[in-house]
N, C-alpha and C positions, 0 to 999 in steps of 0.2 A: 835628586839634585835640586838646588835652588837656582834662581835666575843667574846669579853670578857664576856658578859652576858651569851651567850649560852654555852660557855666552862665552866664557873663557875657552871652553873646550872646542866650540865650533869655530871661534876665531883662530885658534891654534891650528885646527885642521885646515882652515882656509889658507893660511899662510904656507902650510906644508904642501897643499895641493897646487896653489897658483903662484907662490913666491912673492906675494904682496899682501898688504893688510886690507881687510874689508873696510868699507866706508860706513856701513851701517849693519846692524843685526836686528832682526825681528823675532819676537817670541810670541807664539800663539798657543793657547791651551786647548786641551781636549774638553769634553763636557760629559756630564751625566744628566740625563733627563729624568727628573723625579717622577713625572707623570705626563701623559699626553703621547702615548705610543701610536705612531702612524697617523697622526692627525695633522701634521704640519702641511703635508701636500694636499690636504683636504680643506685648507683655509682655516684650521682651528687654532686654539690657544695651547701653548705648551709651557712647561715649567722646568727648564734646564738650569744647571749651574756649571760654570766653568770650574775646572779642577786644577790642582797643582801638579799636573804633568803636562809637558808642553813640547812643541817642536820649535827649534831655533833655526833660522836661516841667516847666514852671513853673506853679504853681497857687496859686489863692486861693479859699478856701471861699465858698460861697453858703449862704443859709439856706432854699433851696428845692431842688427836684429838677431844676433846669435845668443843662445842660452847654453852656457857650459855649466853643468851641475854635477856635483859629487855627493853621494849619500854616505855618511860616515858609518851608519849602522849596517848598511848592506854592502859597503865597500865596493860600490858600483858608480860609474860615471856615465853621463849621456851628454852629447853635444847635438844641438838641433837649432833650426831657425824658428822664429816665431811663426806660427801657422802650420808647422809640420805636425803630422799625426804620429803619436807615439803610444805604445802600450805600457801596461804595468804602472809602476809608481811614477814614471816620467810623464805619463799623460796628465797627471794632476799639476805638475810643474809647468810643462810647456802649454797645457791648456789654460792655466791661469794667466800666463804671460800673453797668450794669444787674445783672450778676451780683454785683458787690460789694455793691450796695444790698440785694439779696436775702439775701446771706450774713450781713450785720450787722444787717439790719432797721432801717436808719437812712437818713436823707437824705444823699446824697453829692454834691449839686450843687456845681459849681465852675466858675470861669473858668480856662481852660487855654491855654497856648501850647506848641507842639511844635517843637523844633529838634534840633540835634545833627549828627553827621557819619556817620550810618549810610548804607550803600550799599543802595539799594532794588533789589528784583528779582534779586538775585544769589545767592539761596539761602543767605543768611547770617542768616536769621531776623529780618528787620526787623520783621515783624509781632509776634513775641514780645517784641522789645525795646520796641515801642510799647505793648503790653499791660502789660508790667512797669513801664514808666515811668509810664503813666497810673494803674495800680493803686497803685504806690508813692506817687505824688503825692497821690492821694485819701486813701490810708491816713494819710499824714502830716498833711495839712491838717485832716482831721477827727479825728485822734488816735484811730484805730480799734484800733490795737494788734495788727494781723495780722502774723504771722511771714512771712519770705520764702517759706517753703514754702506757706503758705496763700495768699499772693498769686500764686504760680505756679499753684496749682490754680484760682484765679479766672480767670487769663489763659487757661489751658487750656480751662476751661468756656466762656469767652466765645468762643474761636475755634471750638469745636465747636457750641455751642448758638445763638450769636448770628450768627456769620459763616457757619457752615455748612461748615467745614473739619474733616474727621474725623481730626485730628492726634493724635499721642501727646503725652506730657508732656515730652519731651526739651528742646524749644526754650525753654519757659518756665522749666524748672528750671535749665538752663544759664545763662540770663540772670539769674535771681534769685540763684543760688548759686555762680556762678563765683568763681575765686580766681586772682590773678596767680601765674604760674610753676607752674601746676597744670593738669591735665586732670581732668575729672570722670568718675568711673565711676558712672553712674546706672542702677540697677535699676528698670526701668519698671513692674515688677509690684509689688515691695515698696516702691518709692520710696526705697530706701536710697541714700545718696550718699556716695561716698568721693572724696577729693581725692588724686590721684597726682601727685607732683612731675614737672615737665616742664623739662628743662634746655635752654634756648635756645642754649647754647654748643655743644651736640651737633647740633642741627638747628633750622633756621628754618622757620617756618610761612608758606609762600608760597601765595597764593590768586590764581587767574586767573579773572576774570569774563569769560565769553564775550560778554557784552552781548546775549545772546539772552534776552529777558524771557519770563516765563510768569505766568499767573494760575492758581494751583493748582486753584481751585474749578472752573474751566472746562476743565481738562485731565483727564488720567486718574488723578489722585491718588486721588480718592474711589473710582474703579473698582478701583484696586489694593487699597485697604482692604477693599472688598467681596469681591474675589477671595480675600483671606486669610481672611475670615470663612467664605466658601464652602468653602475647602480645609479649614479647621478643622472645620466641621460634617461634612464627608465623612470625614475621618480619624477623627473621634470615633466614627463609626459603624463604620468598617473595623477599627480597632485593638483594640476591646474594652476600652478604658481611657478615663478621663476626659481629654478634650483641651479645655482652656479656650481656649488660643491656640496658635499654632504653636510657641511656646516649649516646649510639652509634647511635641514630636515631634522625633525624631532624623533626620538626613539618610538614614540607613539605612532607617528606616520609610517615609519619602517614596519612596525608590527602590523598595522592595519593593512599594509599592502604586501606582506611577506609572501602570500600565495601567488602574487602577481610577478614576483621576482624569482629568478633561478635561486635554488637554495644557497649556493655560495655567496651570491650577491646580497641576499637577505642577511646572512651572517656578517658579512663585511660591513654592511650598513648599520647593523645593530651595534657592532663594536665601536665604530667611529662616532656614532651619535651618543651612545652612553659614555664613551670615554671623554667626549667634550663636556658632558655634564660633570663627570668626576674631576676634570681639570678645574672647572670654575669653583667647585666646592673645595678643592685642595688649595687653590689660591686664597680663598677666604680664610680657610683654616690656618694656612701658613702665616698670613698677615696677623691673625689673632694669636699666634704662638701655639696653636693646638697641633703639635706634631703627631700626637696619637691619632687624630682624625686623618691627617695626611697619610700615615702608615696604613690605616684601614682602607683608604681609597687605593693605595698602591697594590694591596692584596687583590682587591676587586679588579684592578687594571690587568694584573697578570692573568687572572682567570679568563678575562675577556680576550686577551691576546692569544692565550692558549687554545680556547675553545671556539671562539667566533672568528678571530682573524687568522688563526692557525699558522702562527709564525714562531712558535716555541719549538723546543726539541727535548728529548729525554734528559739531556744533561742540564739544561736550564731548569726544567721542572724538578730535577733532583735537588738542585741548590735551593730552590724556593721551598721545597718540602722540608729540607733540613733546617733552614732558617726559621720556617714557620713553627717548628717544635721548640725553639729556644726562647726562654724567658728573656725579656728585655729587647727583643726584636719587634719594633713597632710596626714594620711592614716591609715588603720587598716585592720586586717585580723584575722581569727581564727588561733590558734596555738595549737600544740599538735596533738594527734592521731585523734581527731574528736569525733562526736556524743556527744558533751558536752565539758566541759573545759572552756577555756578562749579565749578572744580576746585581741590582742596586738595592741596598737596604738602609733604613733608618734604625739606628741601634742606640739604646741607652748607653751613655758614655761609660758608666760604671762596669758594664759587662762586655764592652766592645772587644777587649783583648781575649777574653774567654770564648766569646762567640767566634772570633776569627780562628782560633786554634781548633775549635770543635768542627766548624764547617770544612776546614782544610782536611782534617782527618777523615771525617765521615764521607765527604765527596770522593776522596781517594779510595776508600773502602768500597763504595758503591759502584764506581765507574772504572777504577784502575788508572785514572788520570790525575796528575798533579795540578791542582788549580792555582791560579794567582789570587791572592787575597790582599786587598789594599784598603787602607783608611785614608780617604782624601779630604783635603781642605778645599773650601771654595777659593777661587782665585780671580785675579784681574784678567781681563781680556787682552787682546792684541796690544803689545807695547814695543816701542822702538828704542834700541840702545845704540847711540852713535859711537 
């Protein structure tokens, strides 16, 4: 669906649910990270693109601190006060409202309806899209005046403080600040954002959803974050220099002290430090229009995520293997937190349709699972429709 379709649908659902018209609708996209896996919470640089799948939230303000929210896709509703603890999908909604209320020191109660065409559980940051759409809608209906960057920070804090996911800022910033026909270069330490042109005539963005779902809080995601913190502390003591995050360490320094680290910590450090080098190289290649070089770096990234960071799984590896055999596939890698989700690939536009059909058939034959196969366009970030 396009923006017009999802906005009209969520507005109609709002009127049916609450018997009144919404006063604003926010639309926030998902994202695909071309390269930079698991480096955002290590203060690294990432290269995501916002995509043309989005969450829409229609809103009408209330004069109290109640949040009444209905999800069209789940056909579920929740009513809570700002500050209440909620589980499941409602934690992202109420959590965002809670952090926002604390940020502006005002009541942000509202009636909300959530819709859109986001793909859930595929590693495309549906949670960040929801946080950005909720935050954007509340910001609009209460005329709070927060910038997209400030709203991204609200969403990031909500996911960390209210949901319990120790994520970095990439997903929220990509959803808030995306731009059509561009990839974002986000420095997760300085929070500087650069938009690098992306030519869809040179390569198409193909995403294969393994349809193996994951719940990051219940998986090893937070364990990986802790392992990076542990490796940082150990290297800070070993190197005799200030090490705030693994961004401050080189692959050579990790290799030199590998025997002084527990084997898992050495592997985690090796992935993060080499991935940061790959991201810098990919940003330069992308700016030069060298998509073949970007694809090669994506392949290296997947091997590192699989072997050193150990966040891949059989289904993700199967997709990567299938795509790797196909002429015209410039490169591919797992995206998202891991242990399921999706693989992103850069594909020659002339063979994208054939590659899509082949990977769908061969993945089904290997795993017995029907994949989701999508060709995405890059898209604008958070936008408000009054």
